[in-house]
C-alpha positions as CSV (number, residue, x, y, z in Angstrom):
1,M,0.0,0.0,0.0
2,D,1.1,3.4,-0.8
3,G,-0.3,5.1,2.3
4,P,-3.5,6.6,3.5
5,E,-3.5,9.4,0.8
6,S,-3.6,7.2,-2.3
7,G,-6.2,5.4,-4.3
8,I,-10.0,5.9,-4.2
9,A,-10.0,7.0,-0.6
10,A,-7.7,9.9,-1.4
11,E,-9.9,11.0,-4.3
12,C,-13.1,10.9,-2.2
13,T,-11.6,12.8,0.7
14,S,-10.0,15.5,-1.5
15,C,-13.4,16.1,-3.3
16,A,-15.3,16.2,0.0
17,A,-13.3,19.1,1.2
18,L,-14.4,21.3,-1.7
19,P,-17.7,23.1,-1.4
20,R,-20.4,22.0,-3.8
21,T,-21.2,24.9,-6.1
22,K,-23.4,25.2,-9.2
23,P,-21.7,25.9,-12.4
24,P,-21.4,29.7,-13.2
25,H,-23.8,29.6,-16.2
26,I,-26.7,28.6,-13.9
27,Y,-26.2,31.8,-11.9
28,N,-26.1,33.9,-15.1
29,R,-29.4,32.4,-16.2
30,S,-31.0,33.1,-12.8
31,M,-29.8,36.7,-12.7
32,R,-30.9,37.3,-16.3
33,G,-34.4,36.1,-15.4
34,L,-34.5,38.2,-12.2
35,M,-33.3,41.3,-14.2
36,G,-36.0,40.6,-16.8
37,L,-38.7,40.4,-14.1
38,L,-37.5,43.7,-12.5
39,L,-37.4,45.4,-15.9
40,T,-41.0,44.2,-16.7
41,A,-42.2,45.4,-13.3
42,A,-40.6,48.8,-13.8
43,I,-42.2,49.3,-17.2
44,G,-45.6,48.2,-15.8
45,V,-45.4,50.7,-12.9
46,G,-44.3,53.4,-15.4
47,L,-47.3,52.7,-17.7
48,Y,-49.7,52.6,-14.7
49,M,-48.5,56.0,-13.5
50,Y,-48.7,57.5,-16.9
51,F,-52.3,56.3,-17.5
52,L,-53.3,57.1,-14.0
53,K,-52.4,60.8,-14.7
54,Q,-54.3,60.7,-17.9
55,A,-57.4,59.5,-16.1
56,S,-57.3,62.3,-13.5
57,P,-59.9,65.1,-13.9
58,G,-59.0,68.1,-15.9
59,Q,-57.5,71.3,-14.5
60,G,-59.7,73.0,-11.9
61,M,-62.0,69.9,-11.7
62,V,-62.6,67.3,-9.0
63,A,-63.4,63.7,-9.7
64,T,-67.1,63.9,-9.0
65,Q,-67.4,66.9,-11.3
66,A,-65.6,64.9,-14.1
67,I,-68.1,62.1,-13.6
68,S,-71.0,64.6,-13.9
69,L,-69.5,66.2,-17.0
70,T,-69.3,62.8,-18.6
71,G,-73.0,62.3,-17.9
72,V,-73.8,65.7,-19.4
73,E,-71.9,64.8,-22.5
74,N,-73.7,61.5,-22.8
75,D,-77.1,63.3,-22.4
76,L,-76.1,65.7,-25.2
77,I,-75.2,62.8,-27.4
78,G,-78.6,61.3,-26.7
79,I,-80.2,64.6,-27.6
80,G,-78.2,64.7,-30.8
81,Q,-79.3,61.2,-31.7
82,A,-82.9,62.2,-31.1
83,E,-82.5,65.2,-33.3
84,R,-81.1,63.0,-36.1
85,M,-84.1,60.6,-35.7
86,Y,-86.6,63.4,-35.7
87,F,-85.0,64.9,-38.8
88,A,-85.2,61.6,-40.6
89,Q,-88.9,61.3,-39.8
90,N,-90.0,64.9,-40.2
91,G,-87.4,66.6,-42.4
92,S,-86.6,69.3,-39.8
93,Y,-85.0,69.7,-36.4
94,A,-86.9,70.3,-33.2
95,D,-86.5,71.9,-29.8
96,L,-86.3,69.9,-26.5
97,A,-90.0,70.0,-25.7
98,T,-91.0,68.7,-29.2
99,L,-88.4,65.9,-29.0
100,T,-89.7,64.8,-25.6
101,S,-93.4,65.1,-26.5
102,S,-93.0,63.2,-29.8
103,G,-91.3,60.3,-28.0
104,T,-88.2,60.7,-30.1
105,M,-86.0,61.5,-27.0
106,N,-85.9,59.2,-24.0
107,I,-84.2,61.7,-21.8
108,A,-87.0,63.1,-19.6
109,R,-85.0,65.8,-17.8
110,N,-83.8,69.2,-18.9
111,G,-80.5,69.1,-17.0
112,R,-78.1,67.2,-14.7
113,D,-76.1,68.2,-11.7
114,G,-76.5,72.0,-12.1
115,Y,-76.3,71.9,-15.9
116,T,-79.3,73.0,-18.0
117,Y,-79.9,71.8,-21.6
118,A,-81.0,73.9,-24.5
119,V,-81.4,73.2,-28.2
120,E,-81.1,75.8,-31.0
121,T,-82.3,74.7,-34.4
122,S,-82.1,76.0,-38.0
123,A,-83.0,74.6,-41.3
124,T,-79.6,73.1,-41.8
125,G,-78.6,71.9,-38.3
126,F,-78.9,72.1,-34.6
127,T,-76.8,72.9,-31.5
128,A,-77.4,71.3,-28.2
129,T,-75.9,73.2,-25.3
130,A,-75.4,72.4,-21.6
131,R,-74.6,75.4,-19.3
132,Y,-73.9,75.3,-15.6
133,T,-76.7,77.5,-14.1
134,A,-76.6,76.4,-10.4
135,P,-74.9,78.6,-7.9
136,L,-71.2,78.0,-7.4
137,P,-70.4,75.9,-4.4
138,Q,-69.0,77.5,-1.2
139,M,-65.3,77.1,-1.1
140,P,-62.9,77.6,1.9
141,P,-60.9,80.8,1.9
142,G,-58.0,80.6,-0.6
143,V,-59.5,77.7,-2.6
144,A,-60.6,78.5,-6.1
145,P,-64.1,77.2,-7.1
146,P,-64.2,74.3,-9.6
147,H,-64.4,75.0,-13.3
148,F,-67.7,74.3,-15.0
149,P,-67.3,74.4,-18.8
150,T,-70.1,74.9,-21.3
151,V,-70.6,71.8,-23.4
152,T,-72.0,71.9,-26.9
153,L,-72.9,69.4,-29.6
154,D,-73.9,70.1,-33.2
155,Q,-75.2,68.1,-36.1
156,T,-71.7,66.6,-36.7
157,M,-72.2,64.9,-33.3
158,E,-68.9,66.3,-32.0
159,V,-68.8,67.4,-28.3
160,H,-67.0,70.6,-27.6
161,Q,-66.1,72.3,-24.2
162,S,-65.6,76.0,-23.8
163,D,-65.1,78.3,-20.8
């Protein structure tokens, strides 16, 4: 025998002393996957923040006011569709009272959340207008009152806002 450090026993004991490690390419693959996950999360958060800012109410508006304004715009679109239907049936445009009494318009009210609706007609078109006519809400000192734009819709069915 050559001694205690030779043969199979020597090979086993010398390998047992070394720590078992994974090959370096496995760590690279794991890090690449982790970096990809972090990059995807960062892009997702960035897109979320961008679209969250886009969904916020306009300058000088609060969230409930933006919701009410959307309802007003939808009402004007309904009035515009009723005008088109009335024109197709009768060959002329009509005011709000005529649209309601003829059954062409299914909107029974003349306003929403402080806005009042009016329709001006001519032989060639119409303009439906929503104006804020309610008193402005009381605001604390130093706080500007919310902005209430005038909303219009004409025979092109385009909604426009103005101050």
